[in-house]
TORFIGU-44376 format. One line per 2 residues: number of its first residue (from 1); for each residue z, x negated, y of C-alpha. Coordinates in steps of 0.5 Angstrom, whole numbers. Layout:
NUM) Z X Y  ...
//
This chain:
1) -28 59 -10  -31 52 -14
3) -31 46 -8  -31 39 -9
5) -31 37 -16  -39 37 -17
7) -38 29 -19  -34 31 -25
9) -38 37 -27  -44 33 -27
11) -40 28 -31  -38 34 -36
13) -46 37 -36  -48 30 -37
15) -44 29 -44  -46 35 -46
17) -52 34 -47  -51 29 -51
19) -53 29 -58  -47 30 -64
21) -39 31 -63  -36 30 -56
23) -28 29 -55  -27 29 -48
25) -19 28 -45  -17 32 -39
27) -11 32 -35  -8 32 -28
29) -2 35 -25  -1 42 -24
31) -6 46 -19  -10 41 -18
33) -16 45 -21  -17 43 -28
35) -19 49 -31  -23 52 -25
37) -28 46 -27  -27 48 -34
39) -30 55 -33  -35 53 -28
41) -37 47 -34  -37 53 -39
43) -41 58 -36  -47 60 -38
45) -45 56 -45  -43 58 -52
47) -36 57 -52  -29 58 -53
49) -23 58 -48  -16 57 -50
51) -11 57 -45  -5 56 -48
53) 2 59 -46  9 58 -48
55) 8 62 -54  11 61 -61
57) 7 59 -67  5 66 -70
59) 3 69 -62  -1 63 -61
61) -4 63 -68  -6 70 -67
63) -10 69 -60  -13 63 -61
65) -16 67 -68  -18 73 -63
67) -22 68 -59  -25 66 -65
69) -27 72 -68  -29 75 -61
71) -34 69 -60  -37 70 -67
73) -38 78 -66  -33 78 -73
75) -29 85 -71  -23 87 -75
77) -22 80 -79  -14 78 -79
79) -12 72 -75  -13 65 -80
81) -8 63 -85  -7 57 -81
83) -9 52 -75  -12 48 -80
85) -17 54 -83  -18 56 -75
87) -20 49 -73  -24 48 -80
89) -28 54 -79  -30 53 -72
91) -33 46 -74  -36 49 -80
93) -40 53 -75  -42 47 -70
95) -45 43 -76  -52 47 -74
97) -51 48 -66  -47 47 -60
99) -40 50 -59  -35 48 -53
101) -28 49 -56  -23 48 -49
103) -16 47 -51  -13 48 -44
105) -6 47 -43  -6 43 -50
107) 2 41 -49  5 48 -49
109) 1 48 -56  3 43 -59
111) 10 45 -57  9 52 -61
113) 7 47 -67  7 39 -67
115) 3 38 -73  -4 40 -69
117) -5 33 -66  -4 31 -74
119) -9 37 -76  -14 36 -71
121) -15 27 -72  -16 29 -80
123) -22 35 -78  -25 30 -72
125) -25 24 -78  -28 28 -84
127) -32 34 -81  -33 34 -74
129) -35 27 -73  -41 30 -76
131) -42 37 -72  -44 39 -66
133) -37 41 -63  -35 39 -55
135) -28 39 -55  -24 38 -50
137) -17 39 -50  -14 40 -43
139) -6 39 -40  -2 39 -33
141) 4 35 -37  3 28 -35
143) 8 25 -39  6 29 -46
145) -2 26 -44  -1 20 -42
147) 6 18 -47  4 23 -53
149) -4 24 -53  -7 18 -50
151) -2 13 -53  -2 8 -59
153) 3 13 -62  -2 19 -61
155) -6 22 -68  -11 22 -63
157) -12 15 -61  -19 12 -61
159) -21 20 -63  -23 22 -56
161) -30 19 -52  -28 20 -46
163) -22 22 -41  -22 24 -34
165) -16 25 -30  -16 30 -25
167) -14 28 -18  -12 32 -12
169) -17 32 -7  -19 27 -1
171) -18 29 7  -26 30 7
173) -26 34 1  -20 39 3
175) -24 39 11  -30 44 6
177) -24 49 5  -22 50 12
179) -29 48 17  -27 53 22
181) -21 50 24  -21 44 30
183) -21 36 28  -13 35 28
185) -12 43 24  -16 40 19
187) -12 34 18  -6 38 19
189) -8 43 14  -9 37 9
191) -2 34 11  2 40 9
193) -3 42 2  -4 35 0
195) -11 36 -2  -8 40 -7
197) -14 46 -9  -9 52 -10
199) -6 50 -3  -12 50 0
201) -14 56 -2  -8 60 1
203) -9 57 8  -14 60 12
205) -18 58 18  -18 64 21
207) -11 63 22  -7 59 26
209) -3 53 23  3 56 24
211) 1 63 21  -1 61 15
213) 5 56 14  10 62 16
215) 5 67 11  5 62 5
217) 11 58 5  16 60 10
219) 17 67 6  21 68 0
221) 15 72 -4  10 67 -1
223) 7 63 -8  9 57 -5
225) 15 57 -3  19 55 -9
227) 13 51 -11  16 44 -11
229) 23 47 -14  19 51 -20
231) 15 45 -22  20 40 -22
233) 23 46 -27  18 45 -31
235) 17 38 -32  24 36 -32
237) 31 37 -34  36 35 -28
239) 32 38 -23  38 38 -18
241) 39 31 -19  31 30 -18
243) 32 34 -12  37 29 -9
245) 33 24 -10  27 26 -7
247) 30 29 -1  33 23 1
249) 27 19 0  23 25 6
251) 28 24 10  26 16 10
253) 31 13 4  25 8 2
255) 28 4 -1  33 3 -8
257) 40 1 -5  38 6 0
259) 36 12 -5  43 10 -8
261) 47 10 -2  45 17 0
263) 45 20 -7  51 17 -9
265) 48 16 -16  49 9 -21
267) 43 4 -19  40 4 -25
269) 41 11 -28  37 12 -21
271) 32 8 -22  32 12 -29
273) 30 18 -25  25 15 -20
275) 20 12 -26  19 20 -28
277) 18 22 -21  13 16 -21
279) 9 18 -27  9 26 -25
281) 6 23 -19  11 25 -15
283) 12 18 -13  9 11 -12
285) 12 4 -11  9 0 -6
287) 9 -7 -4  6 -11 2
289) -2 -11 0  -3 -18 -4
291) 4 -19 -5  6 -20 -12
293) 13 -19 -13  17 -13 -12
295) 23 -15 -8  20 -13 -2
297) 18 -5 -5  20 2 -3
299) 19 8 -5  14 14 -1
301) 13 21 -3  6 21 -7
303) 5 29 -6  4 31 1
305) 6 38 0  13 35 -3
307) 14 31 3  13 37 8
309) 17 41 3  23 37 2
311) 22 35 9  22 41 13
313) 25 47 8  29 44 2
315) 35 44 7  33 51 11
317) 32 55 6  37 60 8
319) 33 61 14  28 63 9
321) 32 67 5  34 72 11
323) 27 72 13  28 69 19
325) 22 63 17  19 63 25
327) 26 61 27  26 54 22
329) 18 54 24  20 54 31
331) 26 50 32  25 45 25
333) 17 44 24  13 44 31
335) 17 40 35  16 35 29
337) 10 36 26  5 31 30
339) 10 25 28  11 29 20
341) 3 28 21  3 21 24
343) 8 18 20  6 20 12
345) -2 22 13  -6 19 19
347) -5 13 15  -7 15 8
349) -14 19 12  -15 12 15
351) -15 9 8  -21 14 5
353) -25 13 11  -25 5 10
355) -26 6 2  -31 10 4
357) -35 6 9  -33 0 3
359) -38 4 -2  -43 6 3
361) -44 -2 5  -42 -1 12
363) -36 -6 13  -39 -14 15
365) -36 -15 8  -34 -11 2
367) -25 -12 1  -23 -12 -6
369) -15 -10 -4  -13 -5 2
371) -6 -2 3  0 -3 9
373) 3 -10 10  10 -11 12
375) 14 -18 12  17 -22 17
377) 14 -27 23  17 -34 21
379) 17 -36 29  19 -29 33
381) 25 -29 27  22 -21 27
383) 19 -16 22  12 -14 23
385) 8 -8 21  1 -8 20
387) -2 -1 18  -8 -3 14
389) -10 -10 11  -17 -10 7
391) -18 -16 5  -23 -21 1
393) -22 -28 0  -24 -31 7
395) -25 -24 11  -21 -18 13
397) -20 -12 16  -13 -11 21
399) -12 -4 22  -8 0 28
401) -7 8 27  -4 13 32
403) -3 19 31  -1 21 39
405) -2 25 44  -5 20 49
407) -10 15 50  -9 8 45
409) -9 3 50  -11 -4 51
411) -3 -6 51  -4 -4 43
413) -10 -8 42  -6 -13 43
415) 1 -12 39  -5 -12 33
417) -9 -19 36  -1 -22 36
419) 0 -20 29  -6 -23 26
421) -4 -30 28  0 -30 21
423) -5 -28 17  -9 -37 18
425) -12 -35 11  -17 -31 14
427) -22 -34 18  -27 -28 19
429) -23 -22 22  -25 -15 25
431) -20 -10 28  -21 -3 27
433) -17 2 32  -15 9 29
435) -13 14 35  -12 21 34
437) -13 22 43  -19 17 43
439) -18 10 48  -16 9 55
441) -22 6 59  -19 -1 59
443) -18 -2 51  -25 0 51
445) -27 -5 56  -22 -10 52
447) -26 -8 45  -33 -9 49
449) -30 -16 52  -29 -18 44
451) -34 -16 41  -36 -9 39
453) -33 -2 41  -33 5 41
455) -40 6 39  -39 -1 36
457) -44 -7 34  -38 -11 33
459) -40 -18 30  -39 -21 36
461) -33 -27 35  -30 -27 43
463) -24 -31 44  -20 -27 39
465) -24 -29 33  -27 -23 31
467) -30 -16 32  -27 -10 34
469) -28 -3 33  -26 4 36
471) -25 10 32  -24 16 35
473) -22 22 31  -29 26 32
475) -32 20 28  -27 20 23
477) -27 27 21  -34 28 22
479) -35 22 18  -39 19 23
481) -42 13 20  -39 6 25
483) -46 1 25  -43 -7 24
//
């Protein structure tokens, strides 16, 4: 099933239509759908699609040679003498015809023969540049692709004509995989799978969330059961150490000192491991939006499935090993799943929604920065958090995001209005409230009184100096445009 990569596919086809040599580097974390995208792109085009695995040098060259001979309708020929001969053969054939050559999982190929980047560099400079070859190099090892291939030290540096970093799907694209789910279940499915296509395809909207989790995660034979551990083993040398760090963050340790205390590691060693996890897009370092400097930095798990797995499965694998996934779900997951979504997922979805409004020019201004904010209230001597703050110059949107089973009340709105007093530099403020369960009548009246409301014409100044927009779950999930 090919979904949601229309933009990336269109870009590849645009490059394909251009005359002359093209060299595309594509990369992204495992399971994100790179191979599926490239397979869709190659359909109907003259192409050689080689997916490398952990072969030795001779095996890799033999299989690659077979692919070349098969493409050109040659039978009974022996393997090419070396990689230079194989690539040169394709380059010569591509002098007068468009040929697509996809080298998928390129890091494995280089692992078999470290000279391959230099071989390609020499052929690009002396032959391929004058050909009609469409070369795609693709890989999942983020450290190799970014440091070993795209860096200035790589032999191929400066030769590529385009690079594409393939990201997990956002919430709105993820919804297309489970169209028959309720609005709440769409959010939950995204919160568990993290927008990874291969994970989303395992979830069926003909089954409940509980049934999907039991079938696809909480079984020893399930594809997703050991996925996080397997990914760490493929990318890192000391998975047990990284397990400890991720588990600590999943259970609330967000600052370096807290992680060090919980894992028992030395601070400098722990920081080094954290940097590796950031490179793999498993962790991210976050500072309050608009704040320069790292003293307030915290660490968060970027990958939603890693968050889910280390929060609920990591410490309870014994139950899965005993074929008792039902107990794990009913006792440890179900009661805390809503809290997990509220803490780790809902704000991200609201940020994605705001970015869509921003691109569509559906806000009172175009913001240039967005994120979470936290800091001190110098008057009250307390710590303050803003779920989402987006701003540019003197204009700001301040947001509260509530994933609760009761409607958001006017009292919650008053709290955000009070926090907004800390931001005197923003003279034009818009307040947005996102709520899973809608809003009380008092909240709607307060929004109307200040300016705006659930249907929201906004723009009123009121005694709070800004407009108010209420966004319930239906409006958020359906992508209904907010008219400001």
